N, C-alpha and C positions, 0 to 999 in steps of 0.2 A: 940517266939522268936528266935528259932533255925533256923528258914528259913531266918531271916534277918541278922544274923551274920554269916560271911563266916567261913568256915572250913579252917584252914592253909594247910591241904594236898590238899584241892580241889582247893585251891588257886595256890598252887604251880603247880599242874597239869594243871591248866588252862594257866599259864604263860608258862609252858613247851610247851604245844600244840599249844598256840598262837605263841610261837617263832619258832616251827616247822613248822607250816602253813605259817608263816611269811616268814621263809628261803625257803621253797618250792616255794611259791609265787614269791619271789625275784629270785631265781634260774631259774625257768621255765616259769613263767607267766608274770613277771614284765616287762623285755625287749620286749617281743612281743607285750605287751599291750602298752608300751611306744613308739615302733616302730609304731603300728598301729596308735596311737593318733598323733604322729609326722608326719606320711604320711598323715593323715586326715588334720591337721593343714596346712601341706604345699599344699595339694591338694585344701583346701579352700583358702589358700592365693593366689596359682596360678589362681584359678577361678576367685577371686576378681581381680588379676591383669589382667586377660585377659577380665573380663568384663569392667575394666577401659580403657584398650586398645581398646576394641571394642567401646565403648562409645565414645572416643576421635576419632577412625576412622569414626564412625557414624557422628560425629560433623563435621569432616573434609569432609566427602563426602557430608554431607547437605550443607556445605559452598561451596564445589566444585560445586554441583548441583544449588545452588543460583546464583553462578558466570555464570555457563552454561545457566541457565534461564535467567538472566540478559544479557549476551551476545546475546542469541537468540533473546530476544526482542528489544535489539538495532538493531541487523540486520534486524528484521522484520520491525521496524520503518524506517530503511534507505531504505529497498525494498520498502515498501509502499510510502514513500516520492518520491523515483525515479519513481515509477509507476504513481503517482499523476502528477508529472512532464511531464513524458513521455505523459500521457492522455492529460494534457493541451496543450502540445507542437503539438501533433497530431490535437487536436480540432483547435487550433490557425492555423495551417498549413491548415488544410481543409477549415477553414473560409477564410483564405487568398486565397486558389486556387478557391474556390467558387466565392468569390468576383472578382477575375481575369476573371474567365469564364465569369461570369454576365457581367462584365465590356466590355469583348471581345464580347459576344452576342449582347450587347446593341450597341457596336460600329459597328458590321456587320449589324444590323437592320438599323442603321443611313445610313450607306454607302448603302445598299439595297434600303432604303427609298428616298435618293438623286438620286441613279441611276434611280429609276423607276419615281422619279419626273422630272429628266432632260429627260427622254424618253417620258414623258406624254407631257411635255412642247415642245419638238420637234415635237411629233406627233401632237399638237394642232396647232403649227406653220404651219406645212405642210398642215393640214387640212384648216387653215385660208388662207393661200397662195393659195391653191387650190380653194377655195370659191371665194377668190378675183379675181382670174384670170377667174373662170367662170363667176362671176358677171360683170367683166371688159368686158369678151368677149360678153356677153349677151347685156351690155349697148352699146358696140362698134356696135355690129350686129344692134341693134334697132337704134342707132344714124346715122350709116352709111347707113341704108336704105334710109334715105331721103338725096337726093344730095345736096340741098339748106342749110340744117342744117350741113351737113358735111363740106361744104366750109365755112360757118359761124364759126364752131369750129376752123377750121384751122387758120383762120384769128385771132380768140381770143388768140390761142397759140403762133402765130407768134408775136402779140402786146406783149404778156407777156414776150416773150424771148428778145424783143427788150428793154424792160424797165429793164430787169435784166442786 
């Protein structure tokens, strides 16, 4: 039982040594330990603040990026719309120009056909006139070859003139 019950002299020495260790720790180690703990606490708080600020900054950048992306999409849509309108305008102009050129070609062809028709009719009239003159000449030569027939024809023409 001697081990379980403390000796008063050992107890006093324990209290004195404990007080001495406590005094030495308090004098030399306590402030540096508290300073290191305080610095550690401040660095952790700063790191947390920095992380929070970085998180806010990243959120702001993400929002800014989303705005930029949305603006870029709007601009892309506007550009695409303008390009489609320009394409449709160019196609419409090309169709209109092609239609005008086709109409012009058709009109030129009509004019050419009319000119060729008139030339052909004129040529046919000349040929008919020439043939008529040739036929009349041959008939007159044949008719005038016989003097009796010639006189008879002249009398018939004179009688026709008197009646008119």
